[in-house]
C-alpha positions in Angstrom: 65.5 50.9 17.7 65.7 47.0 17.3 65.3 44.8 20.3 69.2 43.9 20.6 69.9 47.7 20.3 67.7 48.5 22.9 69.1 45.5 25.2 72.7 46.7 24.6 71.6 50.5 25.1 70.0 49.2 28.7 73.3 47.2 29.8 75.6 50.2 28.6 77.6 48.4 26.0 81.4 47.8 25.7 82.4 51.5 26.0 80.9 51.8 29.6 82.8 48.6 30.7 86.0 50.0 29.2 85.4 53.3 31.2 85.0 51.2 34.4 88.1 49.2 33.9 89.7 52.3 33.4 88.8 53.5 36.4 89.4 50.1 38.2 93.0 50.2 36.9 93.4 53.8 37.8 92.2 53.1 41.5 94.8 50.1 41.5 97.5 52.5 40.6 96.5 54.8 43.4 97.0 51.9 45.8 100.2 50.6 44.5 101.3 54.4 45.0 100.1 54.6 48.2 102.3 51.7 49.0 105.3 53.5 48.5 104.3 56.8 50.4 105.5 56.7 54.2 102.2 57.4 55.8 101.0 56.3 59.2 99.6 53.0 59.3 96.1 53.8 60.2 95.8 56.4 57.5 97.2 54.1 55.0 94.8 51.2 56.1 91.6 53.7 56.0 92.7 54.9 52.4 93.3 51.4 51.2 90.2 49.9 52.5 88.2 52.9 51.1 89.7 52.2 47.8 89.0 48.6 47.9 85.5 49.2 48.8 84.9 51.5 45.9 86.4 49.1 43.4 84.3 46.2 44.9 81.3 48.3 44.4 82.1 49.1 40.6 83.1 45.3 40.1 79.7 44.2 41.8 77.5 47.0 40.0 79.3 46.4 36.4 81.0 43.3 35.9 78.6 41.2 37.8 75.9 43.2 36.2 73.9 44.2 39.5 73.7 47.9 38.2 70.9 46.6 35.7 68.9 44.4 37.9 65.9 45.1 39.8 65.8 47.1 42.9 64.3 44.1 44.9 67.9 42.3 44.2 69.7 45.3 45.6 67.4 45.1 49.0 68.3 41.4 49.3 72.0 41.4 48.8 72.9 44.8 50.5 71.7 43.8 54.1 73.3 40.4 53.7 76.7 42.4 53.0 76.3 44.6 55.7 75.5 41.7 58.0 78.6 39.8 56.7 80.8 42.8 57.3 79.5 43.3 61.0 80.1 39.6 61.7 83.6 39.9 60.3 84.2 42.9 62.6 82.8 40.7 65.6 84.8 37.8 65.1 88.2 39.5 64.1 89.1 40.7 67.2 89.0 37.1 68.6 91.8 36.0 66.2 94.2 37.9 68.2 93.9 35.6 70.9 95.9 33.2 68.7 98.9 34.9 69.6 98.5 33.7 73.2 98.5 30.2 72.2 101.8 30.3 70.3 105.0 29.1 72.2 107.5 31.8 73.1 110.6 32.2 70.9 
């Protein structure tokens, strides 16, 4: 096996990316379908957020090539991702105070 073939095999090749792209397209179609189904708001949000996290993980892993990187890079990025998510949930409730500052209609 040549060096070029070994490098392509290590990174998956175009067939792998087409399969992942098809999976992302399928998940997007499920999200659009859920928009037309009348579900309770909390259930809808949990489903859509869960599907979005799965799609983000697939994009990060395959199209940003992090699946093929060293494990050390994973250990650097995942804690930062968790930190940013925690900060988002800490400061998001504070945004509801904006309603108090608006003029009454």
